[in-house]
Backbone bond lengths (Angstrom), bond angles and torsions (degrees), N, CA, C in turn:
res aa  C-N    CA-C-N  psi(-1)  N-CA   C-N-CA  omega(-1)  CA-C   N-CA-C  phi
1 M - - - 1.417 - - 1.539 105.96 -
2 F 1.285 120.40 -63.57 1.467 123.96 175.57 1.446 110.54 -103.72
3 S 1.313 115.79 144.22 1.470 120.44 178.20 1.449 112.97 -80.97
4 D 1.380 115.78 163.06 1.516 119.16 176.07 1.497 110.49 -59.99
5 S 1.312 117.39 -32.32 1.509 119.47 -178.88 1.553 108.04 -63.83
6 F 1.343 115.69 -35.30 1.547 116.97 -179.42 1.558 106.47 -65.12
7 F 1.344 116.90 -47.36 1.452 117.20 179.99 1.514 112.07 -63.15
8 N 1.259 117.07 -39.90 1.458 119.33 178.49 1.516 115.26 -60.17
9 R 1.424 115.90 -40.24 1.435 120.48 171.61 1.494 115.62 -63.03
10 V 1.330 114.72 -39.35 1.478 117.12 176.21 1.476 110.71 -65.73
11 E 1.341 119.57 -43.73 1.437 124.84 -174.64 1.576 106.55 -64.21
12 K 1.303 117.39 -41.65 1.459 118.45 179.75 1.520 113.89 -62.91
13 K 1.340 112.89 -38.50 1.533 117.56 179.92 1.496 113.88 -78.79
14 T 1.319 117.10 -27.65 1.563 119.93 -172.48 1.440 113.48 -120.98
15 N 1.328 120.50 -11.81 1.510 121.41 -172.21 1.494 113.37 61.17
16 V 1.422 118.58 22.46 1.452 123.54 178.05 1.529 104.64 -106.05
17 G 1.380 116.90 128.25 1.451 120.60 -176.57 1.501 113.03 -83.42
18 K 1.296 113.79 169.09 1.424 125.03 -175.64 1.536 111.58 -58.04
19 E 1.334 116.93 -42.58 1.493 120.92 -179.71 1.532 111.92 -63.03
20 T 1.305 113.53 -41.03 1.471 120.36 177.57 1.519 112.40 -63.89
21 I 1.306 114.13 -44.98 1.439 122.47 177.47 1.557 110.95 -58.60
22 L 1.361 116.71 -47.09 1.420 121.71 178.16 1.503 111.40 -63.07
23 E 1.301 117.95 -40.08 1.509 121.66 -179.04 1.564 107.58 -63.08
24 L 1.360 114.52 -43.37 1.460 119.88 178.46 1.495 112.75 -62.40
25 A 1.345 115.54 -41.54 1.493 121.77 -179.34 1.511 107.65 -65.44
26 K 1.275 118.76 -39.49 1.511 118.42 174.76 1.518 113.66 -61.67
27 K 1.261 113.60 -42.35 1.505 121.43 176.21 1.495 109.29 -57.22
28 L 1.331 118.40 -46.44 1.425 123.62 179.70 1.493 110.50 -61.49
29 Q 1.292 118.68 -45.49 1.441 122.99 -179.37 1.527 114.20 -64.06
30 E 1.353 113.93 -31.64 1.465 117.77 -176.14 1.540 113.24 -87.19
31 N 1.314 116.89 -7.92 1.496 118.57 -173.86 1.569 109.23 -115.90
32 D 1.362 109.79 162.10 1.507 117.16 176.21 1.435 106.22 -83.19
33 L 1.348 116.34 115.93 1.436 120.72 179.31 1.485 116.52 -85.50
34 K 1.272 116.47 5.35 1.459 125.21 171.52 1.515 108.94 -93.24
35 N 1.284 118.45 -7.03 1.482 123.83 -179.16 1.508 109.95 -88.99
36 E 1.270 117.81 116.29 1.493 122.03 -175.88 1.491 112.92 -59.29
37 D 1.326 119.05 -38.52 1.444 120.62 179.59 1.480 113.62 -61.94
38 T 1.379 113.70 -42.67 1.449 119.38 178.96 1.582 110.00 -66.00
39 L 1.286 114.26 -39.89 1.528 116.96 177.01 1.496 111.49 -63.60
40 R 1.292 117.07 -43.12 1.451 119.67 -179.76 1.464 111.90 -60.96
41 E 1.341 119.09 -42.05 1.432 126.84 176.89 1.509 111.23 -58.33
42 I 1.334 115.75 -47.62 1.488 123.06 -177.82 1.489 108.85 -68.57
43 I 1.291 122.06 -43.27 1.478 125.98 179.80 1.498 106.40 -59.69
44 G 1.302 116.57 -48.93 1.530 122.65 -179.66 1.421 109.73 -56.82
45 E 1.335 117.27 -47.53 1.487 120.43 -179.85 1.532 111.96 -64.05
46 L 1.328 118.41 -38.15 1.415 119.79 176.55 1.540 112.92 -67.12
47 G 1.327 116.53 -39.00 1.437 120.78 173.57 1.526 112.38 -57.18
48 S 1.387 114.84 -46.28 1.458 116.50 178.03 1.456 116.27 -64.22
49 L 1.327 115.66 -40.61 1.470 121.50 177.24 1.538 113.36 -57.93
50 T 1.289 115.67 -42.92 1.419 123.04 -175.06 1.495 115.76 -92.72
51 G 1.295 112.70 -3.96 1.540 118.89 -178.62 1.463 113.62 68.01
52 K 1.323 120.20 26.76 1.425 127.34 -179.97 1.560 109.31 -109.06
53 E 1.300 114.54 137.27 1.449 116.87 176.35 1.514 107.21 -94.99
54 V 1.310 113.95 133.18 1.466 119.02 -179.47 1.550 108.94 -112.49
55 S 1.305 115.08 116.83 1.506 124.15 -177.26 1.534 106.54 -65.33
56 E 1.353 115.10 156.60 1.441 118.97 178.34 1.532 110.74 -62.84
57 E 1.328 118.22 -32.57 1.420 123.51 179.10 1.604 111.42 -63.19
58 K 1.400 110.91 -43.14 1.436 116.69 179.78 1.595 112.26 -70.80
59 K 1.295 112.03 -33.31 1.482 118.49 179.62 1.595 107.66 -62.02
60 Q 1.334 110.13 -47.79 1.490 119.12 -175.89 1.644 106.16 -59.71
61 K 1.307 115.16 -46.64 1.439 118.47 -177.02 1.570 107.19 -61.97
62 I 1.228 120.97 -45.14 1.473 123.86 178.82 1.555 109.56 -61.52
63 I 1.278 116.76 -46.17 1.538 119.59 179.45 1.481 110.04 -62.43
64 D 1.429 118.17 -43.25 1.443 118.72 175.73 1.484 116.08 -59.24
65 A 1.330 115.20 -40.42 1.432 123.46 -178.32 1.598 107.91 -64.19
66 V 1.369 117.77 -47.84 1.443 120.66 179.58 1.558 111.99 -65.72
67 V 1.259 118.03 -48.71 1.494 124.08 -179.99 1.498 110.56 -55.50
68 N 1.362 115.57 -40.82 1.475 120.21 -175.28 1.574 112.56 -97.70
69 D 1.327 113.74 19.64 1.447 118.78 175.16 1.492 114.26 55.15
70 K 1.293 119.71 43.06 1.479 124.65 179.63 1.519 111.19 -110.11
71 V 1.271 115.06 25.12 1.487 118.16 -178.32 1.618 105.64 -97.06
72 P 1.332 115.85 134.95 1.498 117.05 177.20 1.554 111.43 -58.76
73 K 1.277 113.86 141.02 1.474 121.47 -177.04 1.537 111.23 -78.75
74 D 1.327 117.98 -28.75 1.481 123.27 -176.50 1.502 111.86 -99.72
75 I 1.275 113.68 80.42 1.464 121.07 -179.79 1.494 116.41 -56.42
76 D 1.302 114.67 -37.05 1.492 122.74 -177.72 1.563 109.04 -55.52
77 K 1.274 121.04 -32.63 1.429 123.06 -177.15 1.485 112.73 -78.36
78 L 1.371 118.07 -17.03 1.378 123.78 -179.59 1.524 111.59 -81.60
79 I 1.361 119.05 -16.43 1.421 123.72 -174.81 1.538 107.49 -97.95
């Protein structure tokens, strides 16, 4: 699905390795992404992995975007 170059770009920008990304992707696939509690947990985990603090306001904006299907479909272009 994604090439090694994609994972390499993500790792360079975030210091998060391919295995961690794949584990997170599996978690995303297995959970209901319209559930705010699940989204909060995943956002918190991403913040911890990348060493970034995510404010409650930003978390809510991300949750609203996901719940309302306003997330770009082509993730590769975001990286």
